[in-house]
C-alpha positions as a Markdown table, in Angstrom:
| # | Residue | x | y | z |
|---|---|---|---|---|
| 1 | Met | -42.0 | 3.0 | 31.7 |
| 2 | Ser | -40.7 | 5.9 | 29.8 |
| 3 | Ser | -38.0 | 5.5 | 27.2 |
| 4 | Ser | -34.6 | 7.2 | 27.6 |
| 5 | Ala | -32.7 | 8.6 | 24.7 |
| 6 | Gly | -29.8 | 6.6 | 23.2 |
| 7 | Arg | -29.0 | 3.0 | 22.4 |
| 8 | Pro | -28.2 | 0.1 | 24.7 |
| 9 | Glu | -24.5 | -0.4 | 25.3 |
| 10 | Leu | -23.1 | -3.7 | 24.0 |
| 11 | Arg | -22.0 | -4.7 | 27.5 |
| 12 | Gln | -25.6 | -4.2 | 28.7 |
| 13 | Leu | -26.8 | -6.7 | 26.0 |
| 14 | Val | -24.2 | -9.2 | 27.2 |
| 15 | Tyr | -25.4 | -8.7 | 30.8 |
| 16 | Phe | -29.1 | -9.2 | 29.8 |
| 17 | Val | -28.4 | -12.3 | 27.7 |
| 18 | Thr | -26.4 | -13.8 | 30.5 |
| 19 | Val | -29.2 | -13.2 | 33.0 |
| 20 | Ala | -31.8 | -14.6 | 30.5 |
| 21 | Asp | -29.7 | -17.7 | 29.9 |
| 22 | His | -29.6 | -18.5 | 33.6 |
| 23 | Leu | -32.8 | -16.8 | 34.8 |
| 24 | Ser | -30.7 | -15.9 | 37.8 |
| 25 | Phe | -29.1 | -12.6 | 38.7 |
| 26 | Thr | -26.8 | -14.5 | 41.2 |
| 27 | Thr | -25.5 | -17.0 | 38.7 |
| 28 | Ala | -25.1 | -14.3 | 36.0 |
| 29 | Ala | -23.3 | -12.0 | 38.3 |
| 30 | Arg | -20.8 | -14.7 | 39.2 |
| 31 | Glu | -20.2 | -15.6 | 35.6 |
| 32 | Leu | -19.8 | -12.0 | 34.6 |
| 33 | His | -17.5 | -11.3 | 37.6 |
| 34 | Leu | -19.8 | -8.4 | 38.7 |
| 35 | Ala | -21.4 | -7.5 | 42.0 |
| 36 | Gln | -25.0 | -8.5 | 41.9 |
| 37 | Gln | -26.1 | -5.0 | 42.7 |
| 38 | Ser | -24.1 | -3.6 | 39.8 |
| 39 | Leu | -25.7 | -6.2 | 37.4 |
| 40 | Ser | -29.2 | -5.2 | 38.7 |
| 41 | Gln | -28.4 | -1.5 | 38.1 |
| 42 | Gln | -27.2 | -2.2 | 34.5 |
| 43 | Ile | -30.3 | -4.2 | 33.7 |
| 44 | Ala | -32.5 | -1.4 | 35.1 |
| 45 | Ala | -30.6 | 1.1 | 32.9 |
| 46 | Leu | -31.1 | -1.1 | 29.9 |
| 47 | Glu | -34.8 | -1.3 | 30.6 |
| 48 | Arg | -35.0 | 2.5 | 30.8 |
| 49 | Thr | -33.2 | 2.8 | 27.5 |
| 50 | Val | -35.5 | 0.3 | 25.9 |
| 51 | Gly | -38.6 | 1.7 | 27.5 |
| 52 | Ala | -40.0 | -1.7 | 28.6 |
| 53 | Arg | -39.6 | -4.1 | 31.4 |
| 54 | Leu | -37.6 | -7.1 | 30.2 |
| 55 | Leu | -37.3 | -9.2 | 33.3 |
| 56 | Asp | -39.7 | -9.9 | 36.2 |
| 57 | Arg | -38.0 | -10.7 | 39.5 |
| 58 | Asp | -39.8 | -11.8 | 42.6 |
| 59 | Thr | -39.6 | -14.5 | 45.3 |
| 60 | Arg | -40.4 | -17.2 | 42.7 |
| 61 | Gly | -37.3 | -16.3 | 40.7 |
| 62 | Thr | -36.5 | -14.4 | 37.5 |
| 63 | Arg | -38.6 | -14.6 | 34.3 |
| 64 | Leu | -38.6 | -13.0 | 30.9 |
| 65 | Thr | -41.5 | -10.7 | 30.1 |
| 66 | Glu | -43.0 | -10.9 | 26.6 |
| 67 | Pro | -41.0 | -7.8 | 25.5 |
| 68 | Gly | -37.9 | -9.4 | 27.1 |
| 69 | Arg | -38.5 | -12.7 | 25.2 |
| 70 | Leu | -38.6 | -10.8 | 21.9 |
| 71 | Phe | -35.7 | -8.5 | 22.8 |
| 72 | Leu | -33.6 | -11.6 | 23.7 |
| 73 | Ala | -33.6 | -12.9 | 20.1 |
| 74 | Glu | -32.6 | -9.5 | 18.8 |
| 75 | Ala | -29.9 | -9.0 | 21.5 |
| 76 | Arg | -28.4 | -12.3 | 20.5 |
| 77 | Ala | -28.4 | -11.3 | 16.9 |
| 78 | Val | -26.6 | -8.0 | 17.7 |
| 79 | Leu | -23.9 | -9.9 | 19.8 |
| 80 | Asp | -23.4 | -12.4 | 17.0 |
| 81 | Ala | -23.0 | -9.6 | 14.5 |
| 82 | Ala | -20.5 | -7.9 | 16.8 |
| 83 | Asp | -18.5 | -11.1 | 17.1 |
| 84 | Arg | -18.5 | -11.5 | 13.3 |
| 85 | Ala | -17.4 | -7.9 | 12.9 |
| 86 | Val | -14.5 | -8.5 | 15.3 |
| 87 | Ala | -13.6 | -11.7 | 13.5 |
| 88 | Val | -13.6 | -9.9 | 10.1 |
| 89 | Ala | -11.4 | -7.1 | 11.4 |
| 90 | Arg | -8.9 | -9.6 | 12.9 |
| 91 | Arg | -8.8 | -11.6 | 9.7 |
| 92 | Ala | -8.3 | -8.4 | 7.6 |
| 93 | Ala | -5.5 | -7.3 | 9.9 |
| 94 | Ala | -3.9 | -10.7 | 9.4 |
| 95 | Gly | -4.3 | -10.4 | 5.6 |
| 96 | Glu | -6.8 | -13.2 | 5.3 |
| 97 | Val | -9.6 | -11.2 | 3.9 |
| 98 | Gly | -9.9 | -8.1 | 1.9 |
| 99 | Arg | -9.1 | -7.0 | -1.7 |
| 100 | Leu | -5.9 | -7.0 | -3.7 |
| 101 | Arg | -5.5 | -5.0 | -6.9 |
| 102 | Leu | -2.5 | -6.5 | -8.6 |
| 103 | Gly | -0.5 | -4.9 | -11.5 |
| 104 | Phe | 1.8 | -7.0 | -13.7 |
| 105 | Leu | 4.4 | -5.6 | -16.1 |
| 106 | Ala | 3.3 | -7.0 | -19.4 |
| 107 | Ser | 6.6 | -8.8 | -20.0 |
| 108 | Val | 6.4 | -10.7 | -16.8 |
| 109 | Ala | 2.6 | -11.4 | -16.7 |
| 110 | Asn | 3.0 | -14.5 | -18.8 |
| 111 | Tyr | 4.8 | -16.4 | -16.0 |
| 112 | Met | 4.0 | -14.4 | -12.9 |
| 113 | Leu | 0.3 | -13.9 | -13.1 |
| 114 | Pro | -0.7 | -17.6 | -13.0 |
| 115 | Ile | 1.4 | -18.4 | -10.0 |
| 116 | Val | 0.4 | -15.3 | -8.1 |
| 117 | Val | -3.3 | -15.8 | -8.7 |
| 118 | Arg | -3.0 | -19.5 | -7.9 |
| 119 | Thr | -1.3 | -18.7 | -4.6 |
| 120 | Cys | -4.1 | -16.3 | -3.7 |
| 121 | Arg | -6.8 | -18.8 | -4.5 |
| 122 | Glu | -5.2 | -21.6 | -2.6 |
| 123 | Arg | -3.7 | -19.7 | 0.4 |
| 124 | Leu | -5.8 | -16.6 | 0.7 |
| 125 | Pro | -9.3 | -17.7 | -0.4 |
| 126 | Gly | -11.0 | -14.8 | 1.5 |
| 127 | Val | -9.1 | -12.2 | -0.5 |
| 128 | Glu | -10.7 | -10.8 | -3.7 |
| 129 | Val | -8.2 | -10.4 | -6.4 |
| 130 | Thr | -8.2 | -8.2 | -9.6 |
| 131 | Thr | -5.3 | -8.2 | -12.1 |
| 132 | Ala | -4.1 | -5.9 | -14.9 |
| 133 | Asp | -1.1 | -6.2 | -17.2 |
| 134 | Val | 0.3 | -2.8 | -18.0 |
| 135 | Ala | 3.4 | -0.9 | -19.2 |
| 136 | Ile | 6.0 | 0.2 | -16.6 |
| 137 | Glu | 5.0 | 3.9 | -16.4 |
| 138 | Pro | 1.3 | 3.3 | -15.6 |
| 139 | Leu | 2.3 | 0.5 | -13.3 |
| 140 | Val | 4.4 | 2.8 | -11.2 |
| 141 | Ala | 1.8 | 5.5 | -11.3 |
| 142 | Gly | -0.8 | 3.0 | -10.1 |
| 143 | Leu | 1.3 | 2.0 | -7.1 |
| 144 | Arg | 1.8 | 5.6 | -6.2 |
| 145 | Asp | -1.9 | 6.7 | -6.5 |
| 146 | Gly | -3.3 | 3.5 | -4.9 |
| 147 | Ser | -4.8 | 2.0 | -8.0 |
| 148 | Phe | -2.6 | -1.1 | -7.4 |
| 149 | Asp | -1.9 | -2.6 | -4.0 |
| 150 | Leu | 1.0 | -4.6 | -5.3 |
| 151 | Ala | 2.8 | -5.0 | -8.6 |
| 152 | Phe | 5.2 | -7.5 | -10.2 |
| 153 | Thr | 7.8 | -5.9 | -12.4 |
| 154 | Arg | 11.5 | -5.3 | -13.0 |
| 155 | Pro | 13.9 | -2.9 | -11.4 |
| 156 | Pro | 15.2 | -0.3 | -11.3 |
| 157 | Leu | 12.1 | 1.6 | -10.2 |
| 158 | Val | 12.0 | 4.8 | -8.1 |
| 159 | Pro | 13.1 | 5.6 | -4.5 |
| 160 | Asp | 9.6 | 5.8 | -3.0 |
| 161 | Leu | 8.7 | 2.2 | -4.0 |
| 162 | Ala | 9.8 | -0.8 | -1.9 |
| 163 | Val | 10.7 | -4.0 | -3.7 |
| 164 | Arg | 11.3 | -7.7 | -2.9 |
| 165 | Ala | 13.1 | -9.9 | -5.3 |
| 166 | Leu | 11.2 | -13.0 | -6.3 |
| 167 | Ala | 13.0 | -14.4 | -9.4 |
| 168 | Arg | 16.3 | -14.2 | -11.1 |
| 169 | Glu | 17.1 | -15.2 | -14.7 |
| 170 | Pro | 19.8 | -14.6 | -17.3 |
| 171 | Val | 19.7 | -11.7 | -19.6 |
| 172 | Cys | 20.1 | -12.8 | -23.2 |
| 173 | Ala | 21.2 | -11.3 | -26.4 |
| 174 | Val | 18.3 | -11.8 | -28.8 |
| 175 | Leu | 19.7 | -12.4 | -32.3 |
| 176 | Pro | 18.2 | -13.1 | -35.7 |
| 177 | Ala | 18.3 | -16.8 | -36.7 |
| 178 | Gly | 21.6 | -17.2 | -38.7 |
| 179 | His | 23.4 | -14.5 | -36.8 |
| 180 | Arg | 27.2 | -15.1 | -36.6 |
| 181 | Leu | 26.9 | -15.6 | -32.8 |
| 182 | Ala | 23.7 | -17.6 | -32.8 |
| 183 | Gly | 25.6 | -20.9 | -32.1 |
| 184 | Arg | 27.4 | -19.6 | -29.0 |
| 185 | Ala | 26.7 | -20.9 | -25.5 |
| 186 | Glu | 27.3 | -17.4 | -24.2 |
| 187 | Val | 28.4 | -14.0 | -25.5 |
| 188 | Ala | 29.9 | -10.9 | -24.0 |
| 189 | Leu | 27.9 | -7.7 | -24.4 |
| 190 | Ala | 31.0 | -6.2 | -26.2 |
| 191 | Asp | 30.7 | -8.9 | -28.8 |
| 192 | Leu | 27.7 | -7.0 | -30.1 |
| 193 | Ala | 29.3 | -3.6 | -30.3 |
| 194 | Ala | 29.2 | -3.5 | -34.1 |
| 195 | Asp | 25.6 | -4.7 | -34.5 |
| 196 | Pro | 22.6 | -2.5 | -35.1 |
| 197 | Trp | 20.3 | -2.5 | -32.1 |
| 198 | Val | 16.5 | -2.3 | -31.5 |
| 199 | Leu | 15.4 | -1.1 | -28.1 |
| 200 | Thr | 12.4 | 0.4 | -26.3 |
| 201 | Pro | 12.0 | 4.2 | -26.4 |
| 202 | Arg | 14.1 | 6.0 | -23.8 |
| 203 | Ala | 11.0 | 7.8 | -22.6 |
| 204 | Ser | 9.2 | 4.6 | -21.8 |
| 205 | Trp | 11.1 | 4.2 | -18.5 |
| 206 | Pro | 14.2 | 6.3 | -18.0 |
| 207 | Pro | 15.6 | 4.3 | -15.0 |
| 208 | Trp | 15.9 | 1.2 | -17.2 |
| 209 | His | 17.7 | 3.1 | -19.9 |
| 210 | Glu | 20.0 | 4.8 | -17.5 |
| 211 | Gln | 21.0 | 1.2 | -16.4 |
| 212 | Tyr | 21.4 | 0.1 | -20.0 |
| 213 | Asp | 23.7 | 3.1 | -20.6 |
| 214 | Arg | 25.9 | 2.1 | -17.7 |
| 215 | Asp | 26.0 | -1.5 | -19.0 |
| 216 | Phe | 26.9 | -0.5 | -22.5 |
| 217 | Ala | 29.5 | 1.9 | -21.2 |
| 218 | Ala | 31.1 | -0.8 | -19.1 |
| 219 | Ala | 31.3 | -3.0 | -22.2 |
| 220 | Gly | 33.1 | -0.2 | -24.0 |
| 221 | Phe | 30.6 | 1.0 | -26.6 |
| 222 | Ala | 27.4 | 3.0 | -27.2 |
| 223 | Pro | 24.9 | 1.0 | -29.3 |
| 224 | Ser | 23.8 | 2.0 | -32.7 |
| 225 | Val | 20.0 | 2.1 | -32.2 |
| 226 | Val | 18.3 | 1.8 | -35.6 |
| 227 | Gln | 14.7 | 1.4 | -34.4 |
| 228 | Arg | 12.7 | 1.5 | -31.2 |
| 229 | Ala | 9.6 | -0.5 | -30.2 |
| 230 | Gly | 7.3 | -0.2 | -27.2 |
| 231 | Thr | 6.7 | -3.8 | -26.4 |
| 232 | Val | 8.7 | -7.0 | -26.1 |
| 233 | Pro | 6.7 | -8.8 | -28.9 |
| 234 | Asn | 7.5 | -5.9 | -31.2 |
| 235 | Leu | 11.2 | -6.0 | -30.3 |
| 236 | Leu | 11.2 | -9.8 | -31.0 |
| 237 | Gly | 9.5 | -9.2 | -34.4 |
| 238 | Leu | 12.1 | -6.6 | -35.4 |
| 239 | Val | 14.9 | -9.0 | -34.5 |
| 240 | Ala | 13.2 | -11.8 | -36.4 |
| 241 | Ala | 13.0 | -9.5 | -39.4 |
| 242 | Gly | 16.7 | -8.9 | -39.2 |
| 243 | Val | 16.5 | -5.2 | -38.3 |
| 244 | Gly | 18.9 | -5.5 | -35.4 |
| 245 | Val | 19.7 | -7.3 | -32.1 |
| 246 | Thr | 18.4 | -6.6 | -28.6 |
| 247 | Arg | 18.7 | -7.8 | -25.0 |
| 248 | Leu | 15.9 | -9.4 | -23.0 |
| 249 | Ala | 15.3 | -11.6 | -20.0 |
| 250 | Ala | 15.5 | -15.3 | -20.9 |
| 251 | Ser | 11.8 | -15.8 | -20.1 |
| 252 | Ala | 10.9 | -13.6 | -23.1 |
| 253 | Arg | 11.7 | -16.6 | -25.4 |
| 254 | Thr | 8.2 | -17.9 | -24.5 |
| 255 | Leu | 6.7 | -15.0 | -26.6 |
| 256 | Arg | 8.3 | -16.0 | -29.9 |
| 257 | Asp | 9.8 | -19.4 | -30.9 |
| 258 | Thr | 10.7 | -18.7 | -34.5 |
| 259 | Gly | 13.2 | -16.4 | -36.3 |
| 260 | Val | 15.2 | -15.5 | -33.1 |
| 261 | Val | 17.9 | -17.0 | -31.0 |
| 262 | Phe | 18.5 | -16.3 | -27.3 |
| 263 | Val | 22.1 | -16.5 | -26.1 |
| 264 | Pro | 22.9 | -15.6 | -22.5 |
| 265 | Ile | 25.1 | -12.5 | -21.9 |
| 266 | Ala | 28.0 | -13.3 | -19.5 |
| 267 | Gly | 27.4 | -11.8 | -16.1 |
| 268 | Ala | 24.0 | -10.3 | -16.9 |
| 269 | Glu | 21.0 | -11.0 | -14.7 |
| 270 | Ala | 17.3 | -9.8 | -14.7 |
| 271 | Leu | 15.2 | -9.6 | -11.5 |
| 272 | Thr | 11.5 | -9.9 | -11.1 |
| 273 | Val | 10.3 | -8.1 | -8.0 |
| 274 | Ala | 7.1 | -7.5 | -6.0 |
| 275 | Ala | 6.8 | -3.7 | -5.6 |
| 276 | Trp | 4.6 | -1.6 | -3.4 |
| 277 | His | 4.1 | 1.9 | -2.1 |
| 278 | Arg | 2.0 | 1.2 | 1.0 |
| 279 | Leu | 1.8 | -2.5 | 2.1 |
| 280 | Ser | -1.7 | -3.6 | 3.1 |
| 281 | Pro | -2.0 | -6.6 | 5.4 |
| 282 | Ala | -3.3 | -8.8 | 2.5 |
| 283 | Ala | -0.5 | -7.6 | 0.3 |
| 284 | Glu | 2.1 | -8.2 | 3.0 |
| 285 | Arg | 0.7 | -11.7 | 3.5 |
| 286 | Leu | 0.9 | -12.4 | -0.3 |
| 287 | Val | 4.5 | -11.1 | -0.5 |
| 288 | Gly | 5.5 | -13.4 | 2.3 |
| 289 | Leu | 3.9 | -16.4 | 0.7 |
| 290 | Leu | 5.5 | -15.7 | -2.6 |
| 291 | Ala | 8.9 | -15.1 | -1.0 |
| 292 | Asp | 8.7 | -18.5 | 0.7 |
| 293 | Leu | 7.6 | -20.2 | -2.5 |
| 294 | Ala | 10.5 | -18.5 | -4.4 |
| 295 | Gly | 12.9 | -20.5 | -2.3 |
| 296 | Thr | 11.8 | -23.7 | -4.0 |
| 297 | Thr | 10.2 | -22.6 | -7.3 |
| 298 | Asp | 11.6 | -21.0 | -10.4 |
| 299 | Phe | 8.8 | -18.5 | -11.2 |
| 300 | Thr | 10.0 | -17.9 | -14.7 |
| 301 | Thr | 9.2 | -21.5 | -15.7 |
| 302 | Ala | 6.4 | -22.4 | -13.2 |
| 303 | Gly | 3.7 | -20.1 | -14.6 |
């Protein structure tokens, strides 16, 4: 028997395995919902493609040839692999398997990273997770160029990124220990109009500083900024040294417990959001899980 070019079709393997299981074209045709003649034609086409007779059929019944017996094991393996491939694709489409590259704004990583990774390990065990804590500019760039699938950060961001709020917390005035307002339960931003300020560089993320400008203008003053620092720990160190005051989310108090006092600013709130550019199935699944969890958990204290 001469060999035809090409590979067997997957359906032909299904037909062959079904006949081999029953050793009956009649029973196999009924199970496959095929006309017996069509099934015979497909098996014959398979044998031409393989270049060997796989089944002997005579008045005594249907039997596997020696090539057919060996081919049967390989055909089963191919069908099993096809089933696994379909299952993996379906699980990937459902967000149950795959890879997630997660970015965390450095100032939220201390509380967000543990709960996010724990959720992935417990609820998405088939998803491989990598994490990085970065400054806001590379975080946004990473979302845009695909280096990160999802990031956890603070707004405002940029128009082409979508966000979902996961946590809210007070914004606090961060004062040196012994400051005249350190004993207050709450302050107004205007109460700090005469104080020197330490803030992050304006170039570090203009959308944030544009929001700060609006907040200060609404309070009736422009702050006297005496020094700038690029990270929250550095800002806290400058406040502890008495250089000036600043404003930070309440959760930043976990980064320094000496030399500074956190006093809530009336009406001021900070958000932590999940942000993305293109939402993969696994990322969409994680956002949904975290949004559900946010209904019962304060992420800023649960990490």
